[in-house]
C-alpha positions, 0 to 999 in steps of 0.5 A, spaced: 568 551 292 561 551 295 557 544 296 550 542 298 550 541 306 548 533 307 542 532 311 544 533 319 551 535 317 555 538 322 558 544 320 566 545 321 571 549 320 578 547 317 584 553 318 587 555 312 592 550 309 588 544 312 585 539 307 577 538 307 578 531 310 584 533 315 583 531 322 584 538 324 577 541 322 573 544 328 566 542 330 562 549 330 557 545 334 552 547 329 547 541 324 544 543 318 537 540 317 534 540 310 527 542 310 524 543 303 517 545 303 516 552 304 521 553 299 525 547 295 532 549 298 529 551 305 534 550 311 534 549 318 540 550 323 540 547 330 546 550 335 547 545 340 550 549 345 544 554 345 539 548 344 536 553 339 533 551 332 533 556 327 527 555 322 526 561 318 520 562 314 518 554 315 513 556 320 511 561 325 506 564 330 502 570 327 504 575 331 501 582 332 501 583 325 497 577 323 502 574 318 500 567 316 505 562 314 506 563 306 507 559 301 510 562 294 508 559 288 514 554 288 513 551 295 510 544 296 505 543 302 506 535 302 514 536 302 513 541 308 509 536 312 514 531 311 519 537 313 516 539 320 515 531 321 523 531 321 523 537 325 519 534 330 522 528 331 529 531 332 527 536 337 523 530 341 530 526 340 534 532 343 529 533 349 529 526 351 537 526 351 537 532 355 532 530 360 536 523 360 543 527 361 539 531 367 537 524 370 544 522 370 546 528 374 541 528 379 535 532 380 537 535 387 537 542 390 544 545 390 543 552 395 536 552 393 537 551 386 534 546 382 537 543 376 532 543 370 533 540 363 534 545 358 529 544 352 530 546 345 527 553 343 525 555 336 527 561 333 523 563 327 522 568 322 518 575 323 515 575 330 516 568 333 523 567 337 525 563 343 518 559 344 518 551 346 520 547 340 515 541 342 509 546 343 509 550 336 511 544 332 505 540 335 501 547 334 503 547 327 501 539 326 494 540 329 492 546 325 495 543 319 490 537 319 485 541 321 486 545 315 486 539 310 480 536 313 477 543 311 476 545 319 479 551 318 475 556 313 478 560 307 477 567 309 480 571 304 482 569 297 486 573 291 489 572 284 496 573 283 500 572 276 494 568 274 494 563 280 488 564 286 491 564 293 487 562 299 488 565 306 486 559 312 484 562 318 481 561 325 474 565 326 475 567 333 481 571 336 483 565 340 484 560 334 488 565 330 495 563 333 496 560 326 494 561 319 496 559 312 497 563 306 498 559 299 497 558 292 490 554 292 493 549 288 498 547 293 492 545 298 488 541 292 495 537 291 496 536 299 489 534 300 489 529 294 496 526 297 494 525 304 487 523 302 490 517 298 495 516 303 491 516 309 483 516 307 482 523 310 
């Protein structure tokens, strides 16, 4: 039997013979987060023990190969933005709890070691692994709004199956940590939506 995971549902395992609602289920320490936008059914998952959030193709740095964050035709940039805001809130909340726990435990030195609160790391597709979660989400958010406002240029366009795809990338090497590639239609829809919502 299969079913859709609910938002922020914790994964559990029921040994053979236990009913699905039995108290004998084991918590696997993983939370599922629905993050539609890059694709309609995109998921992220968070490993509580490792403090690591796995986000797949939803976001990543360009890396050495210059790989832009790519949206397929069925993607939705508006939903993607809200998913990224959801991840940002989640990461900030987990980091705040970790800082609070660390403060409760005390920050005193123990044999020349200093207790440091662990922060959420994000693992993405392609070449981005174990980066600070708050930082990469802030970078993506900043780059997104600059792109929506037209501050990041389209540097390349091509046609695929009758649809125009654009590539948005900063003009200097220093600006190329992130880039976006998507059907032009998705950005037009996003700009219209956010312009109406916030007067961009």
